[in-house]
C-alpha positions, 0 to 999 in steps of 0.5 A: 566358128563352132560345129554341131554333130548329130548322132543317128545310131540306126542301121538296117544291118550291122557291118561286120567291121564296125565298132561305132555305136548303132542298132539295127532294125529299130522301128519307126516309132523308136526312131521318132522317139529318138528324134524327139529326144535329140530335139529336146537335147538340142533345145536344152543345150543351145547355150553351150555354143557361144560361137557362130555355127559354121558346120553341121554333121549328121553321122552314125550309124546311118542317118539315111535310115531316118525319113526326110521329114524327121531329118528336116525337123532336126535341122529346123531345130538347129537353125531356130536355136543356134546362130548359123553362119552364112553358107554353112557346111551341112553334111549327112552320112548315107548308104548307097542303098538308101538313096532313091532320087526322090529321097536325095531331092528331099535331103537337098531341099531341107538344107543338106549340101554335102553328102558322105557316102559309105561305099568302102569298095566297088568289088562285089565279093568284098562288099559281101564279105563286109556284109554291105547291102549295096553292090558296085553299080548301086554305089556308082549310080547313087553318086550320079543320082546325088549330083542330079539331085543338086549335090555338088559336094559329094564324098565317099569312103573307101577301105584298103587292107581288106581280106582278099583285096589285091593291088589290082582290086585296090587300083580298080576301086580308086580309079572307079572312085575318081571317075565319079563326080566326087569332090572328096574321098576318105580312105581308111585302112581296115582295123580289126576292132575288138568284139566285131564279127570280122575280128572274130573271123580273124582270130578263128583264122577264117580271114587273114590280116594284111601284112604291113609291107602290103599296107604300106604299098597300098598307101603309096598307091592311094596317095600317088593315084589320088594326087595325079587325079587332083586330090590334095591330101590334107590329113592322113586318111582324107583327100579333096579337090582344092576348096573341098576339105571337110570343114567339120572334121578339120575343126575337130583336128584343130581343137575347135568347139563342137556340140555333139547330140544324140546317144554316144555323141561327144562334145568339146567346148574348145577350151578344156572340157569334153563331154560324152553322151550315154551310149544307150538308145533306150536310156537316152529316149527316157531322158536319163542323164544325157552326158558325163564329162571331164576337164582336161589337164594341160598334159592331156591338151598337149597330147591332143594337140600333138595327136590331132596335128600330126594327122594333118599334112600341115602338122604341128604349129610350133608357135601355137604350141609355145603360146599354149604350153610354153617354149619348154614344151615345144623344145621337149617336143623337138628333142623327142622328134629329132630321131624322126627328123634325122630319119626323114620321117618328120620335117621341121620347116620354120614354125611347122613340124609335120610328118613326111609321106614315109612317116605317115606309115609309122604315125602311131609310133611317132605320135606316142614318142612325142606325147608328154 
C-alpha cells in the first residue's frame, strides 16, 4: 500500500512557533495557480506509485485556506490517476476558525473522511501568545460541527511545554480534549525552532523555556490521563481510540512508499530513493524543476529504521532488521542498547526492541546511540 501527501503552503497568518514551509495572505489567484501546478505534478508523476494508494493526506500550511472547489479538483485528479484502495483514509489538516458548517459539509461530500484540527491549547491566553486566530470556544465548537457534518474520525493537535503553561492548564487542556468527540490526539512538546518568532523571544528573555523535569512531568500526566480515557499510545506523540491510528503517518514510520506533491513536499519510493520538492511557491508555479533527490546508503537506511521504529511503541522488529541489514547489524544494535536495557529505558522482548515509558523521555539520546 502507498500514500499520497499534498502540501498546501498557505496560512492566513504565521504562527510564531512554526518552521514549516508556508506563506501568509496569498491571493486567490495565486492559490488557484498553485493548485493547477499540483494537478500537473500529480498527473506527471502518476507512474512513480506502483502500489495501491490507501491513504491521502492534505497538510500544510493550512489546507483549509483553499476553497472546497479547489480541494475537490485536487482529490479528483488523484482518484482519476491512481489506483485507490477500498475505504482509503483521506485526511485534511484544518484550523478551527476556517470551519463553518457549510465548509465542513463540503469537505465531507468531496471525499475527506478524516479531519486533523490544529488546536494546540484551549487556553485563550496561550493561544494569543502563539499567535493563533481561534479561541477555546471556537475550537470546541468546530469539533462538534465536524461531527455533525459527518466526520467520525477527528484528530486534534495539542502542545505542551508552552511558556506560562502550568500543570493545571495542561490538565484542563487534556480533559477538554477527551470530552470532545475525537478519536485521535497528537501531543507535541514545544520546540523552539531556529529563526521562528518564538525562538527570538526566548533568546531575548521575553519567554522562558520549560525545564526538563517539568516537561517529563507533563509527559507523564499526558500519557496517564489519555490511557485512562481509552486512548492507546502508539507513537511517542500520538494517541488513538482502538482502530483509529493514523494509517498515513504509520506508513511513514514503517518505511512505506509515499508520493509528496506541492512545494516543499517529500517523497520516498519504499526502497532507498528520497525526493524533495523545491521550497518556493513562485518557482513551483512556474514549473521550475520540481524536485531533487538522493539514493540512501545501507547505513542511512539502517539509521532511518532505528529512528522511526523507536518512535513507535512497538519498537524495532529485530527479525526484519536482520533480514534487511544482516545479523551482524542486529547484534551491533543490541550491544549498543545494553546500557539502556539494564537501566530499564529499553525493553528487549523476543524479536522486539522498544522504548519504555521512561526511555521515551530520553528518546533522542537512545536513538543517537543506536545509529550506525
